[in-house]
Backbone bond lengths (Angstrom), bond angles and torsions (degrees), N, CA, C in turn:
res aa  C-N    CA-C-N  psi(-1)  N-CA   C-N-CA  omega(-1)  CA-C   N-CA-C  phi
1 M - - - 1.440 - - 1.546 114.02 -
2 T 1.361 114.19 12.32 1.449 118.14 -176.42 1.553 113.10 -69.65
3 H 1.318 116.65 -11.33 1.477 119.04 178.85 1.528 111.55 -78.18
4 L 1.310 118.69 -11.53 1.462 123.18 -177.30 1.564 109.35 -69.44
5 T 1.308 113.75 147.17 1.513 118.42 177.23 1.479 109.64 -139.51
6 G 1.331 116.83 167.31 1.439 122.57 174.09 1.515 114.05 54.90
7 T 1.338 115.63 -144.31 1.425 121.71 -176.48 1.512 112.34 -56.94
8 E 1.323 118.58 -35.96 1.437 122.59 -178.42 1.565 108.36 -60.29
9 K 1.345 116.56 -46.64 1.480 119.17 178.10 1.509 111.84 -62.25
10 S 1.358 115.44 -45.63 1.449 119.72 -178.75 1.492 112.50 -56.05
11 R 1.340 117.45 -43.75 1.485 121.27 177.97 1.478 111.24 -67.59
12 Y 1.320 118.71 -39.02 1.468 119.24 177.15 1.469 113.13 -63.12
13 V 1.336 118.19 -46.42 1.493 121.02 179.73 1.475 109.84 -61.90
14 Q 1.320 117.64 -45.09 1.475 120.66 179.26 1.499 111.84 -59.15
15 N 1.358 117.18 -40.40 1.453 120.79 177.08 1.503 112.65 -65.74
16 V 1.352 116.85 -40.39 1.444 120.56 179.92 1.537 110.17 -59.42
17 F 1.338 115.91 -50.62 1.478 119.48 -174.09 1.562 110.37 -73.81
18 T 1.293 118.98 -23.68 1.431 120.64 173.24 1.551 109.25 -66.30
19 R 1.317 116.92 -39.95 1.475 120.55 -177.30 1.527 114.69 -74.43
20 I 1.331 116.08 -27.56 1.464 119.14 -176.58 1.563 115.26 -105.24
21 A 1.374 112.45 5.96 1.455 116.89 -173.49 1.522 113.45 -56.44
22 A 1.329 118.03 -40.01 1.468 120.68 -175.69 1.480 113.19 -65.46
23 R 1.338 117.79 -27.80 1.474 122.00 -176.35 1.524 112.11 -111.65
24 Y 1.325 117.74 8.83 1.474 120.54 -173.66 1.517 113.53 -58.75
25 D 1.339 116.70 -50.89 1.457 121.14 -175.56 1.544 109.00 -63.40
26 L 1.325 117.51 -45.42 1.460 121.68 -178.34 1.553 109.47 -60.36
27 M 1.307 116.61 -45.22 1.492 119.47 -178.39 1.540 109.87 -66.52
28 N 1.325 119.05 -37.19 1.453 120.39 175.05 1.546 111.76 -57.68
29 R 1.325 116.48 -47.30 1.446 119.67 178.29 1.523 113.03 -60.55
30 L 1.304 115.01 -42.25 1.528 118.24 -177.44 1.514 109.99 -71.99
31 M 1.331 118.28 -43.00 1.445 121.03 -175.40 1.534 113.10 -65.11
32 T 1.325 114.99 -30.39 1.431 121.16 -176.18 1.507 114.19 -104.86
33 G 1.322 117.37 -1.61 1.447 121.68 -172.98 1.490 111.35 63.58
34 G 1.306 118.63 30.52 1.472 122.39 179.17 1.548 113.54 80.78
35 Q 1.313 118.01 -1.14 1.448 121.71 -178.88 1.534 112.88 -67.62
36 D 1.321 118.09 -22.51 1.455 118.38 -177.99 1.502 112.45 -63.95
37 L 1.333 116.76 -25.60 1.443 119.57 178.08 1.525 111.20 -66.50
38 R 1.349 116.80 -40.46 1.438 121.51 177.75 1.552 110.72 -67.77
39 W 1.343 117.29 -39.61 1.418 120.94 178.64 1.563 111.01 -60.50
40 R 1.326 113.42 -42.93 1.478 117.16 -179.67 1.514 111.93 -63.47
41 Q 1.349 114.74 -37.28 1.507 118.16 176.07 1.521 109.96 -60.68
42 E 1.317 116.78 -40.60 1.461 119.17 -179.61 1.531 110.77 -68.60
43 V 1.347 118.18 -39.74 1.434 119.82 177.13 1.536 112.60 -54.07
44 I 1.348 114.33 -47.03 1.460 117.34 -179.44 1.538 112.40 -69.56
45 R 1.307 116.97 -35.22 1.504 118.43 175.03 1.509 109.26 -59.30
46 R 1.324 116.75 -44.41 1.447 119.98 -175.92 1.521 112.55 -74.58
47 A 1.315 118.84 -13.08 1.466 122.11 171.76 1.512 111.43 -69.47
48 G 1.306 117.09 -23.21 1.497 119.41 176.37 1.502 114.12 64.56
49 L 1.332 116.79 45.39 1.482 119.78 -176.83 1.536 110.23 -68.57
50 H 1.287 116.97 139.82 1.433 124.06 170.26 1.491 109.21 -109.76
51 P 1.334 120.96 166.29 1.496 121.20 178.52 1.490 110.02 -56.22
52 H 1.333 115.05 132.87 1.466 123.96 179.59 1.519 113.86 72.53
53 A 1.327 117.87 11.28 1.500 120.23 176.10 1.536 107.90 -63.95
54 S 1.327 114.35 149.01 1.493 122.42 171.32 1.471 111.83 -95.91
55 L 1.320 117.81 128.58 1.476 122.87 -177.40 1.520 110.83 -128.78
56 L 1.320 115.37 136.43 1.477 121.50 171.42 1.501 108.40 -108.51
57 D 1.347 115.45 121.21 1.461 123.45 170.80 1.518 106.50 -96.49
58 L 1.340 115.13 98.42 1.443 121.74 -174.30 1.532 112.01 -91.21
59 G 1.332 116.59 136.31 1.427 119.27 -170.35 1.509 110.72 64.50
60 S 1.342 114.75 41.77 1.465 122.07 -168.82 1.495 114.57 -63.93
61 G 1.333 117.48 -25.04 1.481 118.85 -177.45 1.496 111.31 63.42
62 T 1.330 115.99 -118.34 1.475 119.58 179.90 1.502 112.67 -92.17
63 G 1.309 119.02 5.20 1.457 121.34 171.29 1.520 117.06 93.55
64 D 1.341 118.49 18.22 1.469 122.21 -177.84 1.535 111.39 -56.85
65 L 1.339 117.23 -50.16 1.439 119.47 -177.82 1.527 114.08 -65.73
66 A 1.343 114.29 -39.41 1.463 120.03 176.05 1.496 110.87 -57.58
67 R 1.320 117.79 -45.01 1.463 122.73 -177.95 1.571 109.15 -67.11
68 E 1.329 114.75 -40.53 1.460 118.24 -179.07 1.549 111.12 -66.75
69 A 1.331 115.06 -34.62 1.471 120.68 176.90 1.551 109.87 -59.52
70 L 1.327 115.07 -44.81 1.466 119.22 -176.41 1.553 109.97 -76.17
71 R 1.281 116.29 -24.23 1.488 118.73 175.06 1.536 109.24 -69.38
72 Q 1.310 116.65 -41.16 1.455 119.92 179.47 1.495 113.86 -79.41
73 Q 1.350 115.84 -33.72 1.467 118.64 -178.59 1.510 108.76 -139.94
74 P 1.364 117.81 84.34 1.432 123.00 -173.27 1.540 113.48 -58.59
75 G 1.314 117.76 -21.84 1.477 119.61 -179.52 1.488 115.11 -84.98
76 A 1.389 117.81 -1.06 1.476 119.30 -174.37 1.537 109.94 -73.13
77 H 1.334 113.70 157.89 1.487 121.49 175.51 1.519 105.81 -105.41
78 V 1.322 115.56 108.19 1.478 120.69 -170.51 1.523 111.58 -111.35
79 T 1.308 116.48 137.87 1.469 123.94 173.14 1.496 107.68 -122.12
80 A 1.328 116.12 125.71 1.483 122.60 174.83 1.496 108.73 -100.85
81 A 1.311 119.65 124.73 1.450 121.46 -175.74 1.543 109.76 -131.08
82 D 1.316 114.97 142.11 1.483 120.21 -177.47 1.552 106.00 -155.75
83 F 1.345 115.81 156.48 1.439 116.05 176.55 1.521 112.39 -107.36
84 T 1.346 117.37 8.87 1.456 120.07 172.03 1.539 108.36 -113.11
85 L 1.282 115.15 109.94 1.514 120.07 -172.74 1.520 110.18 -65.06
86 E 1.304 119.27 -31.86 1.503 121.14 -177.90 1.524 110.28 -65.75
87 M 1.344 117.48 -35.46 1.435 120.91 178.01 1.530 110.43 -64.20
88 M 1.319 115.03 -44.38 1.483 118.64 -179.38 1.560 108.91 -67.70
89 R 1.337 117.69 -38.45 1.483 119.21 178.92 1.515 110.42 -62.30
90 A 1.352 115.31 -39.17 1.489 120.08 -179.19 1.527 110.02 -65.35
91 G 1.291 118.33 -33.06 1.455 119.27 -175.25 1.535 115.12 -96.49
92 R 1.282 116.14 -20.22 1.449 120.95 -174.98 1.534 111.58 -65.59
93 K 1.310 117.41 134.64 1.426 123.19 179.48 1.521 108.36 -124.24
94 P 1.349 117.09 151.67 1.469 119.37 176.48 1.516 111.55 -56.85
95 H 1.299 117.23 136.04 1.471 123.84 176.69 1.525 112.31 64.22
96 D 1.336 117.37 32.65 1.463 118.65 172.91 1.523 110.21 -55.37
97 P 1.358 116.29 134.19 1.472 118.20 -177.37 1.494 114.04 -84.60
98 F 1.298 118.17 28.04 1.463 124.21 175.90 1.501 110.62 -145.71
99 A 1.341 115.75 165.92 1.440 121.36 179.67 1.535 111.99 -88.94
100 W 1.359 115.08 146.18 1.475 119.86 172.96 1.529 107.58 -109.68
101 S 1.321 116.50 144.88 1.453 120.69 179.64 1.543 110.68 -145.23
102 A 1.319 116.91 133.74 1.499 120.94 170.49 1.524 105.89 -76.33
103 A 1.333 115.80 129.41 1.435 119.75 -176.15 1.544 112.67 -152.92
104 D 1.265 117.67 142.31 1.434 126.04 171.59 1.530 109.46 -95.28
105 A 1.311 118.27 121.73 1.479 120.57 -175.33 1.553 111.95 -63.49
106 L 1.325 117.46 -14.97 1.494 120.36 179.41 1.517 112.63 -90.59
107 A 1.356 115.22 -11.27 1.485 118.08 -179.41 1.514 106.37 -152.50
108 L 1.309 118.03 77.14 1.452 124.17 -172.13 1.561 109.09 -69.66
109 P 1.317 114.73 135.82 1.507 120.01 -176.59 1.546 110.63 -88.22
110 F 1.354 117.76 40.99 1.437 122.15 -179.48 1.560 108.72 -125.75
111 P 1.301 115.30 148.56 1.468 117.24 179.04 1.549 109.86 -68.94
112 S 1.303 115.15 157.94 1.449 120.21 174.38 1.501 112.59 -58.34
113 A 1.339 117.61 148.37 1.440 123.48 176.48 1.552 110.95 56.69
114 S 1.310 117.08 47.55 1.478 121.33 -177.28 1.540 113.28 -96.28
115 F 1.383 117.36 -24.15 1.442 119.14 -166.91 1.552 109.82 -128.87
116 H 1.328 114.62 148.93 1.440 122.51 174.25 1.544 110.30 -81.14
117 A 1.347 116.75 -24.75 1.468 120.63 -179.17 1.510 110.15 -151.00
118 V 1.300 116.82 144.82 1.489 122.65 169.53 1.516 106.87 -124.76
119 V 1.323 115.86 127.68 1.441 120.86 177.06 1.542 110.47 -125.36
120 S 1.306 116.97 156.30 1.453 119.14 177.23 1.520 108.67 -150.37
121 G 1.324 114.83 148.13 1.468 121.50 176.98 1.488 110.88 -125.51
122 F 1.328 117.69 110.67 1.465 123.74 176.16 1.531 111.51 60.32
123 L 1.352 113.62 41.48 1.459 120.68 174.10 1.508 114.47 -101.09
124 M 1.342 117.40 -45.13 1.417 117.94 -161.82 1.547 115.39 -66.92
125 R 1.331 116.45 -30.20 1.491 116.47 178.55 1.519 111.50 -69.59
126 N 1.313 117.97 -11.95 1.503 120.77 -176.88 1.500 111.82 -98.14
127 V 1.313 121.31 -9.19 1.443 122.15 -176.76 1.544 107.77 -81.08
128 V 1.337 115.20 152.01 1.450 122.01 179.96 1.469 110.70 -70.81
129 D 1.351 117.32 -36.75 1.480 120.98 -175.50 1.526 108.39 -135.29
130 S 1.331 117.53 97.55 1.465 119.56 -175.46 1.581 112.39 -65.16
131 Q 1.300 116.18 -29.95 1.488 116.94 179.35 1.482 111.38 -70.06
132 Q 1.309 116.89 -38.64 1.482 120.45 178.04 1.533 110.00 -67.15
133 A 1.356 115.83 -40.91 1.450 120.81 177.66 1.517 112.05 -59.61
134 L 1.311 116.59 -42.48 1.488 121.98 178.01 1.533 109.00 -65.70
135 G 1.354 115.93 -41.38 1.427 119.04 179.62 1.546 113.44 -61.73
136 E 1.333 116.43 -38.94 1.415 120.54 175.64 1.562 113.65 -65.89
137 Q 1.381 114.41 -38.78 1.421 116.47 176.55 1.510 113.10 -66.31
138 Y 1.318 114.28 -36.76 1.473 120.12 175.32 1.548 109.87 -60.78
139 R 1.346 115.51 -45.15 1.419 120.16 -176.59 1.538 113.75 -60.17
140 V 1.345 115.95 -42.16 1.473 118.82 -173.74 1.548 112.90 -84.24
141 L 1.367 115.39 -4.35 1.460 117.96 177.17 1.533 110.54 -84.77
142 K 1.322 114.92 145.86 1.466 122.39 171.03 1.535 109.41 -71.29
143 P 1.295 118.44 152.90 1.478 118.53 172.67 1.504 111.76 -52.30
144 G 1.319 118.75 131.57 1.456 122.84 -177.24 1.509 113.46 83.72
145 G 1.372 116.07 0.10 1.464 120.20 178.15 1.515 112.66 -70.19
146 R 1.329 114.14 160.53 1.455 119.67 -174.91 1.543 112.39 -111.46
147 I 1.333 115.39 141.59 1.480 120.21 171.68 1.522 106.76 -115.80
148 V 1.345 117.01 137.95 1.450 122.89 176.25 1.530 107.31 -136.05
149 I 1.326 116.73 127.17 1.458 123.98 -176.39 1.511 110.02 -120.52
150 L 1.329 117.25 125.69 1.483 123.15 170.54 1.505 106.87 -111.25
151 D 1.351 116.00 123.83 1.476 118.01 -178.31 1.539 107.71 -160.81
152 T 1.333 112.85 169.16 1.477 119.36 172.51 1.525 107.90 -71.02
153 T 1.374 114.52 161.90 1.451 119.16 172.36 1.517 105.68 -150.52
154 R 1.334 114.14 155.39 1.443 119.11 177.95 1.570 109.72 -67.83
155 P 1.339 116.54 120.75 1.465 117.34 -175.56 1.560 110.69 -75.80
156 Q 1.310 113.21 149.44 1.455 117.45 172.89 1.534 110.64 -72.90
157 K 1.337 117.88 148.68 1.424 122.38 -173.97 1.547 109.04 -71.75
158 N 1.337 116.10 132.74 1.471 121.50 177.82 1.534 108.47 -154.97
159 L 1.308 117.93 -170.54 1.420 123.13 -176.64 1.552 111.41 -63.32
160 L 1.326 117.88 -25.87 1.474 122.41 -177.83 1.553 111.84 -86.00
161 T 1.339 116.69 -5.49 1.464 118.85 -175.47 1.554 114.61 -50.98
162 P 1.301 119.51 -45.10 1.481 120.60 177.45 1.492 111.50 -60.79
163 L 1.334 120.82 -41.09 1.451 122.84 179.33 1.488 112.19 -68.15
164 I 1.323 116.17 -38.67 1.438 120.29 177.49 1.553 110.78 -63.32
165 W 1.338 115.93 -42.05 1.461 120.37 177.11 1.519 111.05 -61.45
166 L 1.324 118.39 -43.98 1.482 121.98 179.72 1.517 108.69 -60.91
167 H 1.356 117.92 -43.94 1.452 120.11 -175.98 1.529 109.32 -66.03
168 M 1.332 117.57 -41.32 1.456 118.57 -176.30 1.532 113.29 -76.11
169 H 1.297 116.61 -37.47 1.469 119.99 -172.95 1.541 114.77 -99.02
170 L 1.329 119.05 -11.03 1.405 119.37 179.72 1.558 110.85 -124.05
171 V 1.340 116.21 -50.40 1.481 120.12 -175.43 1.548 109.90 -68.04
172 I 1.371 118.79 -50.19 1.436 122.50 -176.69 1.520 111.84 -61.90
173 P 1.335 119.53 -49.71 1.493 119.98 176.07 1.508 115.26 -58.93
174 L 1.364 115.38 -36.59 1.458 119.24 177.01 1.506 110.96 -66.11
175 L 1.303 119.26 -48.13 1.450 123.40 178.35 1.539 109.64 -59.80
176 G 1.277 116.48 -44.45 1.437 120.12 -179.80 1.525 112.76 -63.17
177 T 1.311 116.99 -39.40 1.451 122.67 177.13 1.570 110.36 -64.49
178 L 1.330 116.01 -46.58 1.464 119.65 -178.46 1.510 113.29 -65.38
179 L 1.344 117.65 -39.33 1.443 121.13 -174.93 1.520 114.46 -88.25
180 S 1.302 115.62 -30.95 1.488 117.07 -174.41 1.529 114.30 -124.46
181 G 1.360 115.96 -13.01 1.470 118.06 -175.23 1.512 113.86 71.17
182 Q 1.339 116.51 12.39 1.483 119.44 -176.02 1.510 109.52 -116.88
183 R 1.310 116.59 72.02 1.445 120.19 -177.78 1.555 113.52 -60.49
184 D 1.309 117.32 -41.48 1.482 119.84 -179.77 1.553 112.00 -60.71
185 A 1.352 115.61 -33.70 1.471 118.51 178.93 1.523 109.93 -64.33
186 Y 1.321 116.57 -34.83 1.458 120.03 -176.23 1.519 114.24 -96.39
187 T 1.384 117.50 4.58 1.404 122.10 160.15 1.511 110.96 -91.19
188 Y 1.338 113.69 -23.67 1.472 117.22 176.63 1.529 110.07 -64.95
189 L 1.325 118.40 -36.81 1.475 121.03 -177.49 1.554 111.78 -56.82
190 P 1.355 119.99 -57.55 1.424 117.12 179.16 1.529 114.97 -63.97
191 D 1.360 113.88 -35.95 1.476 117.21 -179.40 1.537 109.06 -64.91
192 S 1.331 119.86 -42.58 1.448 121.48 -178.34 1.519 111.14 -70.45
193 T 1.351 117.38 -29.74 1.435 120.15 175.96 1.546 111.87 -66.46
194 E 1.298 115.09 -43.72 1.465 119.40 -178.37 1.564 110.63 -72.23
195 A 1.300 117.09 -24.34 1.463 119.77 177.20 1.540 113.67 -87.63
196 F 1.334 116.47 -8.64 1.490 121.40 -175.12 1.529 109.24 -83.27
197 L 1.343 113.96 172.07 1.416 122.59 -178.74 1.519 112.13 -67.54
198 R 1.312 117.01 149.61 1.471 118.85 164.76 1.520 109.30 -72.02
199 A 1.314 114.37 161.37 1.464 120.61 -174.22 1.559 109.36 -56.90
200 E 1.353 116.19 -41.35 1.475 119.57 -179.70 1.510 111.59 -65.12
201 E 1.341 117.48 -35.72 1.445 121.98 178.14 1.489 114.33 -66.20
202 L 1.368 115.64 -42.71 1.461 120.54 176.97 1.528 110.13 -64.96
203 A 1.339 118.24 -38.79 1.452 121.15 177.49 1.555 109.87 -61.36
204 A 1.358 116.95 -39.51 1.450 120.98 178.11 1.543 111.30 -64.63
205 R 1.287 115.92 -38.72 1.506 117.67 179.57 1.522 109.08 -70.45
206 M 1.289 120.04 -35.09 1.460 121.92 173.78 1.487 109.91 -58.13
207 A 1.333 118.23 -45.21 1.454 121.72 179.13 1.523 111.16 -62.00
208 A 1.329 113.89 -41.09 1.503 119.13 178.74 1.520 112.80 -62.53
209 A 1.359 115.53 -29.20 1.480 120.65 178.90 1.512 110.99 -78.86
210 G 1.342 118.01 -11.43 1.436 120.79 176.54 1.527 114.81 115.07
211 F 1.306 117.44 -4.57 1.465 121.41 -178.39 1.512 110.78 -70.54
212 R 1.329 116.85 150.61 1.458 124.02 177.35 1.530 107.35 -128.88
213 Q 1.343 114.78 177.90 1.459 121.87 -178.93 1.520 110.18 49.67
214 I 1.339 115.65 45.91 1.488 119.26 -175.25 1.501 110.45 -86.66
215 G 1.322 113.60 140.45 1.488 119.63 174.50 1.508 110.44 -148.03
216 F 1.289 117.87 167.92 1.469 121.24 175.71 1.522 108.16 -157.06
217 K 1.352 114.43 159.47 1.458 123.38 174.44 1.488 106.94 -139.37
218 R 1.354 115.32 144.33 1.465 122.03 173.12 1.502 111.76 -96.70
219 V 1.328 116.90 144.01 1.451 121.73 174.12 1.525 109.28 -137.10
220 M 1.296 119.47 179.89 1.438 125.05 178.57 1.503 112.06 52.25
221 F 1.400 115.55 55.53 1.440 122.89 -177.97 1.519 115.95 54.69
222 G 1.315 112.80 32.54 1.474 118.58 177.39 1.467 117.06 83.95
223 T 1.357 119.18 6.38 1.453 121.98 -177.05 1.514 112.48 -94.31
224 I 1.321 117.26 -7.46 1.527 121.25 -178.49 1.524 105.29 -131.42
225 A 1.302 115.60 145.18 1.489 119.10 176.81 1.516 109.35 -135.14
226 I 1.294 116.46 143.62 1.471 123.27 169.48 1.505 108.94 -111.33
227 H 1.323 115.22 121.58 1.488 121.89 179.39 1.484 110.04 -111.93
228 W 1.352 114.15 148.73 1.480 117.90 177.13 1.530 110.15 -143.99
229 G 1.309 115.49 155.27 1.448 118.34 176.81 1.564 108.18 -167.64
230 E 1.342 116.10 -179.02 1.437 122.88 -172.99 1.486 109.51 -137.46
231 K 1.343 116.11 144.27 1.459 121.78 172.46 1.494 110.37 -81.88
């Protein structure tokens, strides 16, 4: 479904995540061998939260990054935002110590200069317009605020390329089918990864949006990247 664009892609992505919401966290743990928990910890560390900092977890899904932010900095003011209601319903718990908000990453419902940090986990490859999404994140950040992005990236070719292809195109769809019955949703993941920007290209778009002090690192055999920058 990587040929879809505009509203058609938005509706498809929303439908995919609605259908897999109940098994989303379990599949993340299985697909990454539990490494995604460690990556999320690093995302929050790189956000540089101070006591009472305001943080937006954009594309929050079930709220993993929001909860990690409060684990590392209990005094932070955290907002978890997503545009798929079923994902938020799957993650929401009674008495959550942070706010939940329905939000489109291309038109955020927050005033300019609202947050000290904006973080996201596996959001950017799903948006229709990554440049506009970066521009919105830049807008809602305070001057000096930090952006940190965790997402898939197209891996560079190496000796492990055939094994990576097998994992993405055979293992992940099989696991997804067994656990959720939604094979097409878990063929979307490798397809969207291969259609997404390389780490260097995403860094260039961050610079075009106005960010500075940009850096990134690859993990998981080059299939995942963590990017960071500053307003």
